[in-house]
CHARMM-style PDB file with segment names, atoms N, HN, CA, C and O in Angstrom:
ATOM      1  N   UNK     1    -101.064-102.565  59.544  1.00  0.00      PROA
ATOM      2  CA  UNK     1    -101.181-101.608  58.453  1.00  0.00      PROA
ATOM      3  C   UNK     1    -102.054-100.429  58.855  1.00  0.00      PROA
ATOM      4  O   UNK     1    -101.861 -99.312  58.375  1.00  0.00      PROA
ATOM      5  N   UNK     2    -103.001-100.677  59.723  1.00  0.00      PROA
ATOM      6  HN  UNK     2    -103.159-101.584  60.113  1.00  0.00      PROA
ATOM      7  CA  UNK     2    -103.863 -99.585  60.176  1.00  0.00      PROA
ATOM      8  C   UNK     2    -103.056 -98.587  60.990  1.00  0.00      PROA
ATOM      9  O   UNK     2    -103.309 -97.383  60.937  1.00  0.00      PROA
ATOM     10  N   UNK     3    -102.084 -99.089  61.744  1.00  0.00      PROA
ATOM     11  HN  UNK     3    -101.878-100.066  61.787  1.00  0.00      PROA
ATOM     12  CA  UNK     3    -101.257 -98.193  62.556  1.00  0.00      PROA
ATOM     13  C   UNK     3    -100.484 -97.219  61.675  1.00  0.00      PROA
ATOM     14  O   UNK     3    -100.355 -96.039  62.002  1.00  0.00      PROA
ATOM     15  N   UNK     4     -99.969 -97.725  60.551  1.00  0.00      PROA
ATOM     16  HN  UNK     4    -100.074 -98.683  60.286  1.00  0.00      PROA
ATOM     17  CA  UNK     4     -99.226 -96.840  59.657  1.00  0.00      PROA
ATOM     18  C   UNK     4    -100.141 -95.805  59.025  1.00  0.00      PROA
ATOM     19  O   UNK     4     -99.714 -94.688  58.731  1.00  0.00      PROA
ATOM     20  N   UNK     5    -101.407 -96.176  58.814  1.00  0.00      PROA
ATOM     21  HN  UNK     5    -101.754 -97.083  59.053  1.00  0.00      PROA
ATOM     22  CA  UNK     5    -102.346 -95.227  58.229  1.00  0.00      PROA
ATOM     23  C   UNK     5    -102.719 -94.153  59.245  1.00  0.00      PROA
ATOM     24  O   UNK     5    -102.870 -92.984  58.892  1.00  0.00      PROA
ATOM     25  N   UNK     6    -102.868 -94.553  60.512  1.00  0.00      PROA
ATOM     26  HN  UNK     6    -102.745 -95.503  60.799  1.00  0.00      PROA
ATOM     27  CA  UNK     6    -103.259 -93.590  61.538  1.00  0.00      PROA
ATOM     28  C   UNK     6    -102.076 -92.757  62.019  1.00  0.00      PROA
ATOM     29  O   UNK     6    -102.225 -91.569  62.305  1.00  0.00      PROA
ATOM     30  N   UNK     7    -100.906 -93.378  62.107  1.00  0.00      PROA
ATOM     31  HN  UNK     7    -100.786 -94.343  61.875  1.00  0.00      PROA
ATOM     32  CA  UNK     7     -99.721 -92.685  62.596  1.00  0.00      PROA
ATOM     33  C   UNK     7     -98.622 -92.762  61.544  1.00  0.00      PROA
ATOM     34  O   UNK     7     -97.884 -93.747  61.496  1.00  0.00      PROA
ATOM     35  N   UNK     8     -98.504 -91.771  60.726  1.00  0.00      PROA
ATOM     36  HN  UNK     8     -99.103 -90.971  60.765  1.00  0.00      PROA
ATOM     37  CA  UNK     8     -97.441 -91.782  59.709  1.00  0.00      PROA
ATOM     38  C   UNK     8     -96.068 -91.813  60.373  1.00  0.00      PROA
ATOM     39  O   UNK     8     -95.910 -91.420  61.529  1.00  0.00      PROA
ATOM     40  N   UNK     9     -95.087 -92.286  59.622  1.00  0.00      PROA
ATOM     41  HN  UNK     9     -95.216 -92.605  58.683  1.00  0.00      PROA
ATOM     42  CA  UNK     9     -93.751 -92.501  60.185  1.00  0.00      PROA
ATOM     43  C   UNK     9     -93.124 -91.198  60.680  1.00  0.00      PROA
ATOM     44  O   UNK     9     -92.463 -91.183  61.718  1.00  0.00      PROA
ATOM     45  N   UNK    10     -93.327 -90.116  59.948  1.00  0.00      PROA
ATOM     46  HN  UNK    10     -93.865 -90.128  59.105  1.00  0.00      PROA
ATOM     47  CA  UNK    10     -92.640 -88.883  60.329  1.00  0.00      PROA
ATOM     48  C   UNK    10     -93.184 -88.303  61.629  1.00  0.00      PROA
ATOM     49  O   UNK    10     -92.501 -87.501  62.264  1.00  0.00      PROA
ATOM     50  N   UNK    11     -94.388 -88.680  62.044  1.00  0.00      PROA
ATOM     51  HN  UNK    11     -94.943 -89.332  61.527  1.00  0.00      PROA
ATOM     52  CA  UNK    11     -94.903 -88.193  63.320  1.00  0.00      PROA
ATOM     53  C   UNK    11     -94.450 -89.074  64.477  1.00  0.00      PROA
ATOM     54  O   UNK    11     -94.260 -88.580  65.588  1.00  0.00      PROA
ATOM     55  N   UNK    12     -94.278 -90.350  64.235  1.00  0.00      PROA
ATOM     56  HN  UNK    12     -94.432 -90.751  63.332  1.00  0.00      PROA
ATOM     57  CA  UNK    12     -93.894 -91.261  65.307  1.00  0.00      PROA
ATOM     58  C   UNK    12     -92.378 -91.378  65.446  1.00  0.00      PROA
ATOM     59  O   UNK    12     -91.897 -91.954  66.422  1.00  0.00      PROA
ATOM     60  N   UNK    13     -91.620 -90.846  64.497  1.00  0.00      PROA
ATOM     61  HN  UNK    13     -92.011 -90.378  63.704  1.00  0.00      PROA
ATOM     62  CA  UNK    13     -90.173 -91.049  64.527  1.00  0.00      PROA
ATOM     63  C   UNK    13     -89.529 -90.313  65.697  1.00  0.00      PROA
ATOM     64  O   UNK    13     -88.503 -90.761  66.209  1.00  0.00      PROA
ATOM     65  N   UNK    14     -90.107 -89.194  66.132  1.00  0.00      PROA
ATOM     66  HN  UNK    14     -90.941 -88.830  65.716  1.00  0.00      PROA
ATOM     67  CA  UNK    14     -89.484 -88.473  67.235  1.00  0.00      PROA
ATOM     68  C   UNK    14     -89.546 -89.284  68.527  1.00  0.00      PROA
ATOM     69  O   UNK    14     -88.688 -89.117  69.394  1.00  0.00      PROA
ATOM     70  N   UNK    15     -90.538 -90.154  68.673  1.00  0.00      PROA
ATOM     71  HN  UNK    15     -91.235 -90.290  67.969  1.00  0.00      PROA
ATOM     72  CA  UNK    15     -90.594 -91.014  69.851  1.00  0.00      PROA
ATOM     73  C   UNK    15     -89.455 -92.025  69.834  1.00  0.00      PROA
ATOM     74  O   UNK    15     -88.863 -92.313  70.875  1.00  0.00      PROA
ATOM     75  N   UNK    16     -89.149 -92.559  68.669  1.00  0.00      PROA
ATOM     76  HN  UNK    16     -89.630 -92.325  67.824  1.00  0.00      PROA
ATOM     77  CA  UNK    16     -88.039 -93.506  68.573  1.00  0.00      PROA
ATOM     78  C   UNK    16     -86.713 -92.807  68.863  1.00  0.00      PROA
ATOM     79  O   UNK    16     -85.834 -93.382  69.504  1.00  0.00      PROA
ATOM     80  N   UNK    17     -86.569 -91.583  68.397  1.00  0.00      PROA
ATOM     81  HN  UNK    17     -87.284 -91.115  67.876  1.00  0.00      PROA
ATOM     82  CA  UNK    17     -85.335 -90.836  68.658  1.00  0.00      PROA
ATOM     83  C   UNK    17     -85.203 -90.562  70.152  1.00  0.00      PROA
ATOM     84  O   UNK    17     -84.112 -90.673  70.712  1.00  0.00      PROA
ATOM     85  N   UNK    18     -86.314 -90.202  70.798  1.00  0.00      PROA
ATOM     86  HN  UNK    18     -87.200 -90.111  70.343  1.00  0.00      PROA
ATOM     87  CA  UNK    18     -86.263 -89.937  72.234  1.00  0.00      PROA
ATOM     88  C   UNK    18     -85.934 -91.205  73.008  1.00  0.00      PROA
ATOM     89  O   UNK    18     -85.156 -91.159  73.960  1.00  0.00      PROA
ATOM     90  N   UNK    19     -86.514 -92.339  72.616  1.00  0.00      PROA
ATOM     91  HN  UNK    19     -87.146 -92.377  71.842  1.00  0.00      PROA
ATOM     92  CA  UNK    19     -86.198 -93.601  73.283  1.00  0.00      PROA
ATOM     93  C   UNK    19     -84.730 -93.958  73.097  1.00  0.00      PROA
ATOM     94  O   UNK    19     -84.066 -94.400  74.034  1.00  0.00      PROA
ATOM     95  N   UNK    20     -84.229 -93.762  71.883  1.00  0.00      PROA
ATOM     96  HN  UNK    20     -84.769 -93.402  71.122  1.00  0.00      PROA
ATOM     97  CA  UNK    20     -82.824 -94.076  71.618  1.00  0.00      PROA
ATOM     98  C   UNK    20     -81.910 -93.185  72.448  1.00  0.00      PROA
ATOM     99  O   UNK    20     -80.941 -93.665  73.036  1.00  0.00      PROA
ATOM    100  N   UNK    21     -82.212 -91.896  72.500  1.00  0.00      PROA
ATOM    101  HN  UNK    21     -82.999 -91.505  72.023  1.00  0.00      PROA
ATOM    102  CA  UNK    21     -81.386 -90.987  73.282  1.00  0.00      PROA
ATOM    103  C   UNK    21     -81.462 -91.316  74.765  1.00  0.00      PROA
ATOM    104  O   UNK    21     -80.472 -91.182  75.485  1.00  0.00      PROA
ATOM    105  N   UNK    22     -82.651 -91.752  75.231  1.00  0.00      PROA
ATOM    106  HN  UNK    22     -83.455 -91.861  74.646  1.00  0.00      PROA
ATOM    107  CA  UNK    22     -82.791 -92.139  76.635  1.00  0.00      PROA
ATOM    108  C   UNK    22     -81.878 -93.314  76.967  1.00  0.00      PROA
ATOM    109  O   UNK    22     -81.160 -93.280  77.966  1.00  0.00      PROA
ATOM    110  N   UNK    23     -81.903 -94.353  76.131  1.00  0.00      PROA
ATOM    111  HN  UNK    23     -82.486 -94.380  75.319  1.00  0.00      PROA
ATOM    112  CA  UNK    23     -81.071 -95.519  76.406  1.00  0.00      PROA
ATOM    113  C   UNK    23     -79.588 -95.191  76.259  1.00  0.00      PROA
ATOM    114  O   UNK    23     -78.761 -95.706  77.012  1.00  0.00      PROA
ATOM    115  N   UNK    24     -79.248 -94.345  75.300  1.00  0.00      PROA
ATOM    116  HN  UNK    24     -79.920 -93.927  74.687  1.00  0.00      PROA
ATOM    117  CA  UNK    24     -77.852 -93.926  75.157  1.00  0.00      PROA
ATOM    118  C   UNK    24     -77.415 -93.154  76.398  1.00  0.00      PROA
ATOM    119  O   UNK    24     -76.303 -93.343  76.892  1.00  0.00      PROA
ATOM    120  N   UNK    25     -78.285 -92.290  76.898  1.00  0.00      PROA
ATOM    121  HN  UNK    25     -79.188 -92.137  76.497  1.00  0.00      PROA
ATOM    122  CA  UNK    25     -77.962 -91.528  78.104  1.00  0.00      PROA
ATOM    123  C   UNK    25     -77.800 -92.407  79.326  1.00  0.00      PROA
ATOM    124  O   UNK    25     -76.888 -92.205  80.127  1.00  0.00      PROA
ATOM    125  N   UNK    26     -78.689 -93.391  79.471  1.00  0.00      PROA
ATOM    126  HN  UNK    26     -79.430 -93.556  78.820  1.00  0.00      PROA
ATOM    127  CA  UNK    26     -78.592 -94.315  80.608  1.00  0.00      PROA
ATOM    128  C   UNK    26     -77.295 -95.106  80.531  1.00  0.00      PROA
ATOM    129  O   UNK    26     -76.599 -95.262  81.534  1.00  0.00      PROA
ATOM    130  N   UNK    27     -76.970 -95.604  79.345  1.00  0.00      PROA
ATOM    131  HN  UNK    27     -77.535 -95.477  78.530  1.00  0.00      PROA
ATOM    132  CA  UNK    27     -75.730 -96.376  79.192  1.00  0.00      PROA
ATOM    133  C   UNK    27     -74.505 -95.505  79.446  1.00  0.00      PROA
ATOM    134  O   UNK    27     -73.541 -95.963  80.060  1.00  0.00      PROA
ATOM    135  N   UNK    28     -74.529 -94.263  78.984  1.00  0.00      PROA
ATOM    136  HN  UNK    28     -75.312 -93.892  78.485  1.00  0.00      PROA
ATOM    137  CA  UNK    28     -73.402 -93.362  79.227  1.00  0.00      PROA
ATOM    138  C   UNK    28     -73.262 -93.077  80.719  1.00  0.00      PROA
ATOM    139  O   UNK    28     -72.150 -93.036  81.245  1.00  0.00      PROA
ATOM    140  N   UNK    29     -74.384 -92.881  81.397  1.00  0.00      PROA
ATOM    141  HN  UNK    29     -75.288 -92.915  80.970  1.00  0.00      PROA
ATOM    142  CA  UNK    29     -74.342 -92.642  82.839  1.00  0.00      PROA
ATOM    143  C   UNK    29     -73.776 -93.822  83.601  1.00  0.00      PROA
ATOM    144  O   UNK    29     -72.969 -93.650  84.515  1.00  0.00      PROA
ATOM    145  N   UNK    30     -74.198 -95.026  83.226  1.00  0.00      PROA
ATOM    146  HN  UNK    30     -74.854 -95.166  82.483  1.00  0.00      PROA
ATOM    147  CA  UNK    30     -73.673 -96.223  83.886  1.00  0.00      PROA
ATOM    148  C   UNK    30     -72.183 -96.396  83.611  1.00  0.00      PROA
ATOM    149  O   UNK    30     -71.431 -96.821  84.488  1.00  0.00      PROA
ATOM    150  N   UNK    31     -71.763 -96.068  82.402  1.00  0.00      PROA
ATOM    151  HN  UNK    31     -72.374 -95.722  81.690  1.00  0.00      PROA
ATOM    152  CA  UNK    31     -70.342 -96.166  82.075  1.00  0.00      PROA
ATOM    153  C   UNK    31     -69.522 -95.175  82.893  1.00  0.00      PROA
ATOM    154  O   UNK    31     -68.430 -95.505  83.355  1.00  0.00      PROA
ATOM    155  N   UNK    32     -70.039 -93.968  83.073  1.00  0.00      PROA
ATOM    156  HN  UNK    32     -70.926 -93.700  82.698  1.00  0.00      PROA
ATOM    157  CA  UNK    32     -69.343 -92.962  83.880  1.00  0.00      PROA
ATOM    158  C   UNK    32     -69.243 -93.427  85.330  1.00  0.00      PROA
ATOM    159  O   UNK    32     -68.198 -93.276  85.963  1.00  0.00      PROA
ATOM    160  N   UNK    33     -70.346 -94.000  85.861  1.00  0.00      PROA
ATOM    161  HN  UNK    33     -71.195 -94.123  85.347  1.00  0.00      PROA
ATOM    162  CA  UNK    33     -70.300 -94.512  87.229  1.00  0.00      PROA
ATOM    163  C   UNK    33     -69.296 -95.653  87.370  1.00  0.00      PROA
ATOM    164  O   UNK    33     -68.597 -95.746  88.379  1.00  0.00      PROA
ATOM    165  N   UNK    34     -69.225 -96.513  86.370  1.00  0.00      PROA
ATOM    166  HN  UNK    34     -69.793 -96.437  85.551  1.00  0.00      PROA
ATOM    167  CA  UNK    34     -68.266 -97.620  86.405  1.00  0.00      PROA
ATOM    168  C   UNK    34     -66.836 -97.098  86.414  1.00  0.00      PROA
ATOM    169  O   UNK    34     -66.006 -97.564  87.195  1.00  0.00      PROA
ATOM    170  N   UNK    35     -66.546 -96.134  85.548  1.00  0.00      PROA
ATOM    171  HN  UNK    35     -67.220 -95.755  84.913  1.00  0.00      PROA
ATOM    172  CA  UNK    35     -65.194 -95.567  85.487  1.00  0.00      PROA
ATOM    173  C   UNK    35     -64.854 -94.872  86.803  1.00  0.00      PROA
ATOM    174  O   UNK    35     -63.742 -95.007  87.313  1.00  0.00      PROA
ATOM    175  N   UNK    36     -65.822 -94.123  87.352  1.00  0.00      PROA
ATOM    176  HN  UNK    36     -66.726 -94.013  86.938  1.00  0.00      PROA
ATOM    177  CA  UNK    36     -65.586 -93.444  88.628  1.00  0.00      PROA
ATOM    178  C   UNK    36     -65.306 -94.451  89.741  1.00  0.00      PROA
ATOM    179  O   UNK    36     -64.420 -94.239  90.568  1.00  0.00      PROA
ATOM    180  N   UNK    37     -66.062 -95.544  89.759  1.00  0.00      PROA
ATOM    181  HN  UNK    37     -66.783 -95.716  89.087  1.00  0.00      PROA
ATOM    182  CA  UNK    37     -65.842 -96.575  90.771  1.00  0.00      PROA
ATOM    183  C   UNK    37     -64.481 -97.225  90.638  1.00  0.00      PROA
ATOM    184  O   UNK    37     -63.812 -97.478  91.639  1.00  0.00      PROA
ATOM    185  N   UNK    38     -64.063 -97.499  89.404  1.00  0.00      PROA
ATOM    186  HN  UNK    38     -64.607 -97.293  88.591  1.00  0.00      PROA
ATOM    187  CA  UNK    38     -62.750 -98.116  89.201  1.00  0.00      PROA
ATOM    188  C   UNK    38     -61.625 -97.170  89.601  1.00  0.00      PROA
ATOM    189  O   UNK    38     -60.639 -97.595  90.202  1.00  0.00      PROA
ATOM    190  N   UNK    39     -61.768 -95.898  89.273  1.00  0.00      PROA
ATOM    191  HN  UNK    39     -62.570 -95.552  88.785  1.00  0.00      PROA
ATOM    192  CA  UNK    39     -60.727 -94.924  89.625  1.00  0.00      PROA
ATOM    193  C   UNK    39     -60.641 -94.769  91.134  1.00  0.00      PROA
ATOM    194  O   UNK    39     -59.544 -94.721  91.690  1.00  0.00      PROA
ATOM    195  N   UNK    40     -61.796 -94.688  91.810  1.00  0.00      PROA
ATOM    196  HN  UNK    40     -62.687 -94.727  91.358  1.00  0.00      PROA
ATOM    197  CA  UNK    40     -61.761 -94.535  93.264  1.00  0.00      PROA
ATOM    198  C   UNK    40     -61.228 -95.797  93.940  1.00  0.00      PROA
ATOM    199  O   UNK    40     -60.528 -95.709  94.948  1.00  0.00      PROA
ATOM    200  N   UNK    41     -61.553 -96.970  93.391  1.00  0.00      PROA
ATOM    201  HN  UNK    41     -62.122 -97.041  92.571  1.00  0.00      PROA
ATOM    202  CA  UNK    41     -61.019 -98.212  93.952  1.00  0.00      PROA
ATOM    203  C   UNK    41     -59.510 -98.278  93.762  1.00  0.00      PROA
ATOM    204  O   UNK    41     -58.788 -98.727  94.652  1.00  0.00      PROA
ATOM    205  N   UNK    42     -59.039 -97.836  92.617  1.00  0.00      PROA
ATOM    206  HN  UNK    42     -59.626 -97.472  91.894  1.00  0.00      PROA
ATOM    207  CA  UNK    42     -57.599 -97.833  92.369  1.00  0.00      PROA
ATOM    208  C   UNK    42     -56.898 -96.875  93.330  1.00  0.00      PROA
ATOM    209  O   UNK    42     -55.806 -97.170  93.816  1.00  0.00      PROA
ATOM    210  N   UNK    43     -57.520 -95.739  93.603  1.00  0.00      PROA
ATOM    211  HN  UNK    43     -58.408 -95.500  93.209  1.00  0.00      PROA
ATOM    212  CA  UNK    43     -56.928 -94.787  94.536  1.00  0.00      PROA
ATOM    213  C   UNK    43     -56.874 -95.374  95.944  1.00  0.00      PROA
ATOM    214  O   UNK    43     -55.905 -95.154  96.670  1.00  0.00      PROA
ATOM    215  N   UNK    44     -57.910 -96.122  96.335  1.00  0.00      PROA
ATOM    216  HN  UNK    44     -58.698 -96.302  95.746  1.00  0.00      PROA
ATOM    217  CA  UNK    44     -57.910 -96.739  97.666  1.00  0.00      PROA
ATOM    218  C   UNK    44     -56.828 -97.807  97.768  1.00  0.00      PROA
ATOM    219  O   UNK    44     -56.186 -97.942  98.810  1.00  0.00      PROA
ATOM    220  N   UNK    45     -56.625 -98.558  96.706  1.00  0.00      PROA
ATOM    221  HN  UNK    45     -57.147 -98.448  95.860  1.00  0.00      PROA
ATOM    222  CA  UNK    45     -55.589 -99.592  96.722  1.00  0.00      PROA
ATOM    223  C   UNK    45     -54.209 -98.949  96.820  1.00  0.00      PROA
ATOM    224  O   UNK    45     -53.350 -99.428  97.559  1.00  0.00      PROA
ATOM    225  N   UNK    46     -53.998 -97.876  96.082  1.00  0.00      PROA
ATOM    226  HN  UNK    46     -54.696 -97.487  95.481  1.00  0.00      PROA
ATOM    227  CA  UNK    46     -52.701 -97.195  96.141  1.00  0.00      PROA
ATOM    228  C   UNK    46     -52.466 -96.565  97.507  1.00  0.00      PROA
ATOM    229  O   UNK    46     -51.323 -96.414  97.937  1.00  0.00      PROA
ATOM    230  N   UNK    47     -53.556 -96.195  98.195  1.00  0.00      PROA
ATOM    231  HN  UNK    47     -54.485 -96.317  97.846  1.00  0.00      PROA
ATOM    232  CA  UNK    47     -53.415 -95.593  99.517  1.00  0.00      PROA
ATOM    233  C   UNK    47     -53.107 -96.636 100.584  1.00  0.00      PROA
ATOM    234  O   UNK    47     -52.815 -96.287 101.728  1.00  0.00      PROA
ATOM    235  N   UNK    48     -53.171 -97.904 100.221  1.00  0.00      PROA
ATOM    236  HN  UNK    48     -53.409 -98.188  99.293  1.00  0.00      PROA
ATOM    237  CA  UNK    48     -52.815 -98.941 101.174  1.00  0.00      PROA
ATOM    238  C   UNK    48     -54.004 -99.642 101.783  1.00  0.00      PROA
ATOM    239  O   UNK    48     -53.830-100.555 102.591  1.00  0.00      PROA
ATOM    240  N   UNK    49     -55.205 -99.243 101.422  1.00  0.00      PROA
ATOM    241  HN  UNK    49     -55.346 -98.501 100.766  1.00  0.00      PROA
ATOM    242  CA  UNK    49     -56.395 -99.902 101.961  1.00  0.00      PROA
ATOM    243  C   UNK    49     -56.755-101.056 101.036  1.00  0.00      PROA
ATOM    244  O   UNK    49     -57.183-100.838  99.903  1.00  0.00      PROA
ATOM    245  N   UNK    50     -56.586-102.261 101.509  1.00  0.00      PROA
ATOM    246  HN  UNK    50     -56.238-102.438 102.430  1.00  0.00      PROA
ATOM    247  CA  UNK    50     -56.809-103.433 100.660  1.00  0.00      PROA
ATOM    248  C   UNK    50     -58.272-103.855 100.638  1.00  0.00      PROA
ATOM    249  O   UNK    50     -58.701-104.529  99.701  1.00  0.00      PROA
ATOM    250  N   UNK    51     -59.044-103.476 101.646  1.00  0.00      PROA
ATOM    251  HN  UNK    51     -58.696-102.929 102.408  1.00  0.00      PROA
ATOM    252  CA  UNK    51     -60.444-103.888 101.670  1.00  0.00      PROA
ATOM    253  C   UNK    51     -61.268-102.930 100.818  1.00  0.00      PROA
ATOM    254  O   UNK    51     -61.209-101.714 100.997  1.00  0.00      PROA
ATOM    255  N   UNK    52     -62.032-103.493  99.894  1.00  0.00      PROA
ATOM    256  HN  UNK    52     -62.079-104.482  99.749  1.00  0.00      PROA
ATOM    257  CA  UNK    52     -62.921-102.708  99.040  1.00  0.00      PROA
ATOM    258  C   UNK    52     -64.334-103.202  99.288  1.00  0.00      PROA
ATOM    259  O   UNK    52     -64.650-104.369  99.056  1.00  0.00      PROA
ATOM    260  N   UNK    53     -65.149-102.328  99.745  1.00  0.00      PROA
ATOM    261  HN  UNK    53     -64.892-101.380  99.934  1.00  0.00      PROA
ATOM    262  CA  UNK    53     -66.528-102.711 100.061  1.00  0.00      PROA
ATOM    263  C   UNK    53     -67.356-102.638  98.790  1.00  0.00      PROA
ATOM    264  OT1 UNK    53     -68.554-102.919  98.817  1.00  0.00      PROA
TER     265      UNK     53
END
């Protein structure tokens, strides 16, 4: 309860928004890397190279 008295919600809320946006950005970046990896692997398979490192 002391924390709420010292740090009102409207001042601390921007930190939660920044944390949320950070995790959303990280997840979006990982998803883009996954899609890029799958597309490049599919292109290698179509090119006839069966080994995927």
